[in-house]
C-alpha positions in Angstrom: -27.4 -5.0 6.5 -25.3 -6.6 9.2 -26.3 -10.1 7.9 -25.2 -9.1 4.4 -21.9 -7.8 5.7 -21.5 -11.1 7.6 -22.0 -13.0 4.4 -19.4 -11.0 2.6 -16.9 -11.7 5.4 -17.2 -15.5 4.8 -13.7 -16.7 3.9 -14.7 -18.0 0.4 -16.6 -14.7 -0.4 -13.7 -12.6 0.8 -11.3 -14.6 -1.3 -13.4 -14.0 -4.4 -13.8 -10.3 -3.6 -10.0 -10.0 -3.2 -9.3 -12.0 -6.4 -11.7 -10.1 -8.6 -10.5 -6.8 -7.1 -6.9 -7.6 -7.8 -7.6 -8.8 -11.3 -9.6 -5.7 -12.2 -7.1 -3.2 -10.8 -4.1 -5.1 -12.3 -5.6 -5.1 -15.7 -6.4 -1.4 -15.5 -2.9 -0.5 -14.3 -1.3 -2.6 -17.0 -3.5 -1.3 -19.7 -4.7 2.2 -18.6 -7.9 3.5 -20.2 -10.0 0.4 -20.2 -12.0 1.8 -17.3 -14.3 -1.2 -16.8 -11.7 -3.5 -15.1 -10.7 -0.7 -12.8 -14.3 0.1 -11.9 -15.1 -3.6 -11.2 -11.9 -3.9 -9.1 -12.6 -0.8 -7.2 -16.1 -1.9 -6.4 -14.8 -5.3 -5.2 -12.3 -3.7 -2.8 -15.0 -1.3 -1.6 -17.2 -4.3 -0.7 -14.2 -6.0 0.8 -13.4 -3.2 3.2 -17.0 -2.3 3.9 -17.9 -5.8 4.9 -14.9 -6.0 7.3 -15.9 -2.5 8.7 -19.5 -3.6 9.3 -18.6 -6.9 10.8 -15.8 -5.7 13.1 -15.1 -1.9 13.2 -11.5 -1.1 12.4 -9.4 2.0 12.2 -8.6 4.0 9.1 -5.1 2.5 8.7 -6.0 -0.4 6.4 -8.1 1.5 3.8 -5.7 4.5 4.0 -2.8 2.1 3.3 -4.8 0.7 0.4 -5.4 4.1 -1.2 -1.8 5.0 -0.7 -0.8 1.8 -2.4 -3.0 2.6 -5.5 -1.6 6.2 -5.6 2.0 4.9 -5.5 1.3 2.3 -8.3 -0.2 5.1 -10.5 2.9 7.2 -9.9 5.0 4.2 -10.9 3.1 4.2 -14.2 3.5 7.9 -14.8 7.0 8.6 -13.5 10.4 7.0 -14.1 10.9 5.7 -10.5 12.8 2.6 -11.4 10.3 0.4 -9.6 10.6 2.2 -6.3 7.0 3.5 -6.2 5.7 0.2 -7.5 7.4 -1.8 -4.8 6.2 0.6 -2.0 2.7 0.6 -3.5 2.6 -3.2 -3.6 3.8 -3.4 0.1 1.1 -0.9 1.2 -1.6 -2.9 -0.7 -0.5 -6.2 0.7 -0.2 -4.8 4.3 -3.7 -3.3 4.1 -5.3 -6.6 2.9 -3.4 -8.6 5.5 -4.6 -6.2 8.3 -8.3 -6.8 7.3 -8.4 -10.4 6.2 -9.9 -13.0 8.5 -6.8 -15.2 7.9 -3.6 -15.2 5.8 -5.2 -18.1 3.9 -7.7 -15.7 2.4 -5.0 -13.3 1.3 -2.8 -16.1 0.0 -5.6 -17.8 -1.9 -6.9 -14.5 -3.3 -3.5 -13.5 -4.7 -2.9 -17.0 -6.1 -6.3 -17.1 -7.9 -5.7 -13.6 -9.2 -2.2 -14.5 -10.5 -3.6 -17.6 -12.3 -6.3 -15.6 -14.0 -3.9 -12.8 -15.0 -1.5 -15.4 -16.4 -4.4 -16.8 -18.5 -5.3 -13.3 -19.7 -1.7 -12.8 -20.9 -1.2 -16.3 -22.3 -4.5 -16.9 -24.1 -6.3 -13.5 -24.4 -3.5 -11.2 -25.5 -3.4 -8.9 -22.5 -0.5 -6.5 -23.0 1.3 -4.0 -20.8 0.3 -0.7 -22.2 2.5 1.6 -20.2 5.8 -0.1 -20.0 7.3 -0.7 -23.4 10.9 -0.8 -22.3 10.6 -4.6 -22.7 9.3 -5.4 -26.2 6.7 -8.0 -26.4 5.7 -7.9 -30.0 7.8 -9.2 -32.9 9.3 -6.3 -34.8 9.2 -6.6 -38.6 9.9 -4.2 -41.4 6.5 -4.9 -42.9 4.9 -3.5 -39.7 7.0 -0.3 -39.9 9.7 -1.4 -37.5 13.5 -1.4 -38.0 15.8 -4.1 -36.6 18.4 -3.3 -33.9 21.2 -3.3 -36.5 19.6 -0.6 -38.5 18.7 1.8 -35.7 21.9 3.9 -35.8 20.4 5.8 -38.7 17.9 7.3 -36.3 20.5 9.4 -34.4 19.7 13.1 -34.8 16.4 12.3 -36.6 13.2 14.3 -35.7 9.9 12.7 -35.4 6.4 12.8 -33.7 5.4 11.0 -30.5 2.4 8.8 -31.5 1.9 7.7 -27.9 2.7 9.5 -24.6 6.3 8.7 -23.5 6.2 7.9 -19.8 9.2 7.6 -20.4 8.7 4.9 -23.1 6.4 4.7 -26.0 6.3 5.0 -29.8 7.4 7.7 -32.2 7.0 8.1 -35.9 10.0 8.9 -38.1 8.9 9.3 -41.7 7.3 5.9 -42.5 8.9 4.2 -39.6 7.2 3.5 -36.2 9.9 3.1 -33.5 9.9 2.1 -29.9 11.6 4.9 -28.0 12.3 6.2 -24.5 12.6 9.7 -23.3 15.4 11.0 -21.1 13.1 10.7 -18.1 10.5 13.4 -18.8 6.9 12.6 -19.8 6.4 13.7 -23.4 2.8 14.1 -24.6 1.4 12.4 -27.6 1.8 14.6 -30.8 4.9 16.4 -29.5 7.9 16.7 -31.8 10.9 14.6 -30.6 14.6 14.3 -31.6 16.8 11.2 -31.2 19.8 12.0 -29.0 21.2 8.5 -28.5 20.9 5.0 -29.9 22.2 2.0 -27.9 21.2 -1.3 -29.5 17.4 -1.5 -29.2 17.3 1.5 -26.9 16.5 4.8 -28.7 16.6 7.8 -26.5 14.7 11.0 -27.5 14.2 14.5 -26.2 11.3 16.9 -26.8 12.3 18.8 -29.9 13.0 22.6 -29.5 13.3 24.5 -32.8 16.4 26.4 -31.8 18.4 23.3 -30.6 
């Protein structure tokens, strides 16, 4: 067991564990619900910390910081924190990895390799951000059920149905139209009735519909 742990702490192996772990967790965080990338990423990081623990006993601070970082990133996905939780989570993750790596080269190479692979997934394999639709990445056409920015004023006061969870952004259906919308800040579940309360260019703000409004 000790020999196996020593093998895992080889700089090349640690770099690969770190890279695959980062790729898996990043893909899962960007596109929640895929499960497999998150599972693989979690296993890689477990092996990463376990190997360091077996080779040279460490305190609970690094793995605790890592778990804290993951929690903060998940909160960033679910809550409108304007990037604060995401930034703190990223700092916690990087700090935990630096504290356990045999050298900064391992961390640097691991992050660089992960960034290259994630870029390739975006560029050539169609990886999309599934939880942050405030920045539109797909071309909007009337044929696909979208309306251009110039036409969106007609939505003001309209009632529709959330066809994805709004966290705070997502999609809602208004008659035959599928629109990219954002809530006032609250999380609105899929299937809830919504009402448009403001339209500002491409930004359509909705509120959960209450019958006696």
